[in-house]
N, C-alpha and C positions, 0 to 999 in steps of 0.2 A: 978273734972275729970282730969285724967292724960293727959298731952299733948303727942300726938304720936310722937315718934322720927323718923324722916325721914332718910332713907338710902341715902348715898352719892354714886351716880353712875357716878361721874365726869370722872373717868378714862375710862368709856365706851363710852362717847360722841365722836362724830366725830370731826375732825379738822374743818370741815365746820361750824358747829353750834357754835363753839367757836369764830369764826371770825365775826359773825353777830352782829351788834350793837342792843341793845334792843330798842324798840320803846318808846321813852319818851312820845309821843303823846298818845299812848294807855294807858300808866301808869297814866298819868295825868287825862285822862278821868275817870279812876276808882276813883281817889281822888275827882274830882269835881262833878261827877254824883250823883244826889240826895242831894247835899249839898247846902248851902247858898252862895257858892263862885260864883262870877260873872266870867265866864270863857271866855276869848278871846283866848284860847289855841287851842282847836280842830278845824280843818277845816270842820265844820259840816254844811251841807246845812240846810236852815231854814225849819223846819217841817211845818210851815204855808204855804209854797210854794209847798208841796206835793199835787199832783192832786188826792186826796184820793177818792172823789166821782166818778170820771171818771175811775180810776183804778178798783174800785169795780165793775162798770158796765162792764168793759172789762173782769174781772175775771169771773163774772157770765155768760157772753156770751160764753166764751170758755169751761166752765164746762158743760153748757147746751148742746152745740153743738158737742163737741168732747172730752168728759171727758176721755174715755179709752186711746186714743192716747196721750193726754196731760199728763197722769200719767204713761205712758210707757217709757222705754228706748228710746233714740233718737240718731240721728247722731252726730258725734263729731264736725263737722263743724259748727253746729248751725241750727236753724229754718230758712229754705230757704226764706220764705217771708220777714223775718226781715233782712236777709242779702241783699235781693233785695232792701229793703227800704233804707238801709245804702248806698249801691252802687249808687242808684238813687239820693240820697242826695248829694253825691260827684259830680255826673254828673251835677246836677243843679247848685251847688255852684261854681265849678271850671272848668267845661267843660271837665272833665276827662272821658275817656272811661272805667269807673270802672265796673268790673264784680262781681257778687256775689261769684264766685269761688276765688276771691281775698280777701274775708272777712272771718275771723274766729271769732266766738263768744266766749268770755272768761268770767270768773267769775271776773268781774271788770277789769279795766286796770292793776291792781296789778298782776293778774295772767298772763297778757300779758308779763309783765317784767320777770316773772319767766320762762315762756316758751321760751322767747328770750335767756335767760341765758342757758337753757337746750340745745337749738339748736346751739348756736353760741360760747359759752364761754368754753374754756379749761383752766385749771389751769395755771396761770401766763400770760394769754392773757391780753392785755392792753385795758382798757375802759376809755374813756374820758367823764368827767362830767363838768357841770357848777359848779362854786364855789361862793355861796353855792348851794346845790341841794336838791331835794326831798328826804327825809329820807327813804320813802318806796322803792325808786329805789336803794339807797345805800344798804338797807337791802336785797332786792331780789337778786341783782347781786353779793353781797358779798358771797352768798352761793356757788358760782362757783370759788371762790379763784382767782380772777383776780388781776392784778396790776392796780390801779386807778391813773389817772392823771387828773388835773383839770385846767379850764380856768376861770379867773375872769369875773364878770359881770359889765357892765356899764349901764347907765340909759336907753339906747336904745338896750340893748342885750349884747351878749357875746363879750369879748375883741378880736377883729379880729386879731390884731398883735400877741397876745398870742396864739390864735388858729392856726395861720399860723406856728408859731414856733413849736408847739406841733405836727402838722401834718408833719412838715419837719423832725423832729428828732425822732418820735415814729411811730411804726407800730400799729395803733389803730384798733382793731378788731371791736369795736362798740363804737359809740358816742351817748350819750343820752342828748337831749335838751328839754326844755319846753318853746317854743317861745311865747306863749300867756298867759300873766298874771301869770308869773312864780311863782311856789311855792318853796321857801318861800317869795321872794322879791316883787312879784306883778308886776314886770316890763314886758313890751311888746316889742319884737324885732321890730325895724323899718323895713320898706320895703327894704331899701337899704342894711341893714345887712342880711336880709333873702336872697336877691339876691346874695350878695357876698359869703355867706356861701354855697349856692347852687352851685356856680361856683367853689369854692374851692374843694368841694367834688366830682366834676366831675372826678378828677384825683386820687381819693382816693379809695383804694380797701378794704373798710370796710363797715359796716352797719351804716347808719344814722337813729336814732330813734327819732321821734318827738312825744312827749306825749302832748295830747291836751284835758285835762279834763275841762278847764275853758274857752275855746275859745268862746262858745255861750254866756257867761256872759260878754258881751262887752257893756260898757256904751256909746261908741262913735257912734255906729250904722254903723261903717265902717267895711267891710269884710277884714279880715287879710288873705293874701295868705300864705299857708304853704311853708316851705322851699322846700318841695317836688315839688312844682310848678316850681322851678328853677333847679331841680336836677333829672336826669333820671337814676341814679345808684340804688344801693341797699338801697332804701329809704322806711322806715316803719312808718306808723302812728298808734298811739294808741288812741282809743276813748272810751267814757263811757256814759251811761245814768244816772250815779249816781248823777251828779250835776244838771241835768235838769229834771229828773223824781223823782227817789228816790234811795238812796245809798244801802238800805237794800235788794234790788232786786239783786244786785251784777251782773249786766250785762254790759259788755264792749265789745270791739272788737279790732282786729288787721287787718289793711289793708296793704297788701304787695303783691309782685310778687307771682304768683300762685305756682312757684316751692318752694319758701320759705314757703308759706302757707302749702304745702304738708308736709314739714318737721315739721312744728309747730303742725299740726294735729296729727302726730305720737306721739309727746311729750305730747299733751293733752290727747290722748288715754291712755298713761301710767300714767297720772296724775289723771284724774277724769272722764274719758270716755266722758262726755259731760256736758255742763252747764245746769242749771235748765230750763227745757222745759216749765213749767208752767209760770215762770217769763218772758221767751222770748215771748211766745204767748200773755201774758197779755200786755206787752209793745207794741208789734206789733198792737194788736187790739186797744189799746189806741191811737197809732199814726195815724192809718187810720180813726178812728172815730171822733177824736177831732182835733181842730186846735192847734197843738202843738206850732206854732209860737206865738200865743196869750199867751199861758202859759209861754213860755220863756220870752216874753215881761214883764209879771208880775214879774217873778224872777228878771229880770234886774232892774225894777223899785224899787223893795224891797231892793236889794243889793246896788243899787246906793244911795238910801236914807240913808241906814245904813253907807255906806262908807263916804258920804258927812258929815253926822252927826259926825262920829268918827273923821274925819279929822278936822272939826271945833272945836270939844271939845279938841283935841290934841293941836291945835294952841292956844286955850284959857288957857289950864292948864299945858302943858309940858314946861320944861325949854327951852330957845332959843338955847342952845348948842346941842340939839338933832336934828338930820337930818332925815327928813321924805320925802319920795317921794309919792305923791298922785297917786294911781293906776287908770287906766282907765277901769278896769274890774276885774273879778275874785273875790277872797274872802279875800285877805290879805293886810295889811299894814306892811311895814318893817321899823323899827326904828334903827338908828345908834347912840349910845351914845358916849361920849368922851372915848378915849383909856384907861383911868385909871379906867373905870367901868367894873364890871363883873356882867352880868345879872343873873347868877346863884344865886349870893348872893342877888340880888334885888328880885328874885322870892320868896325866903323864907320869906322875909319881907312882900311882897305883899300878899302871901297866908294867912299869919296871919291876914291881914287886909281885906281879902275877895275878892281878885282879882287874876286871873291866866292868864299867857301868856306863850309862848314858847321861852326859851332862844335861841338865834341865833346859838350858838355853836352846837346845835343838828343837824344842816343841813350841817355840814362840816365833811370831813374825819378826822380820828384820826391823830393828829399831825398838822392839818391845821386850827384848831378851832379859830374863832375870838369870843372873849367872851363879846364884848361890843355891841351886837345887840340883837334884839328881834322881834318876829313875833306876830302880833295882828290880829285875825280873827274877822271880823265884820258881817259875814253872818247870824249867828244863834242867834244874840242878839236882845233884844227889845230896844226901844228908851230909856226907863228908865235905863236899864242895861248899855247901852253905856254911858249915861250921868253920872251916879253914878260911874261906874267902871273907866272911864277915869279920873274923878276928884280925886278918891282915888289914882290911879296910878300916876297922875300928882303931887299931894301933896307928895307922897312917893319919887318920882324922885327928887324933889327939895331938900329934906333932904339928899337923897342918894348921889347926885352929890356934894353937899356942903361938906359932910363928906369925900367922896372919893378924892375929889380935895385937901382938906386939908391934908389928910394922904399921898397922892402922893407927894406933894411938901415938906412935912416934911421929908419924906424918901430921896428925891432927895437932 
């Protein structure tokens, strides 16, 4: 059979699409899906934690009681009872006077990023990110052709001195942070840093975006106050049900000032009219009929077990030169190798031996990449996979570091 020759349409593509980095995470999912490779690459929730039985009950209920309206077009803002539930949750947790009119339902928090780009970002506007940052945010915001600047991370959050310098010398239109169990590093901002950032942004005429997909997966049991708690300006929160119910439903939300929400609604109408009504109603019925706190507790127990196990196996099998910070929640462990190592080269060897991870350079802007780091996800793996995969990775690392160290000093 002849191979069909594909036409080259490259001269027709927009400048915007040419600037967007391809998602390594989506590509490696293709390679590892259905294979024998033990994958610590994708940040996938554990399917054993999906509340399948209770979601089925909720789905049956809404189809029996209100099938016609559930399958009809709906309002762009989202299903009002679900928005009420989210607003009430903020009121209970933080004492905020949150209104449902301040909540917009989105297709995951990823669409939230895209809508924020549509509403706020003009070409060459400045966006401030953590370094490293979530690849999906870099992708979504790159579409609007901004200028990116970055601030480094410390073990307790963003580098405050660097942040102050950037705010002093740049007019940032939008700042994007992940304070709770950050992707990719797993770090959690300290209360002191949250308060200091909130005060810094009081005099800042830009948008502060806090993305919080992992905040509920907290191993410590302590409630983390959002930066918004200390900041009364243009502060926006992104939330999602992907990590605590199921990612395939693609339901997230934006919490913002009502005037900002009004503009985001217009952008959403131009984008997709409204989010999946069936999924919204199913989630709402699940939330009001079941004890979701008990379900989240089960997720925390599962992920904490996996995290503790992976950390113990890393301590047992990894070379001592590798720096690891044990996370207190979320889904990721970040590993820093010696400077003479390139984890892209390591990945190709590990894939041949049946293990995958994400090289850390994936989470940096072009030109800022640090090539001696990697992200390991523990959430979706079994006990056997963690033990076997980390042992393979550890054995490979011992060989890899020895060879790279020798090559490095020979060239020096």
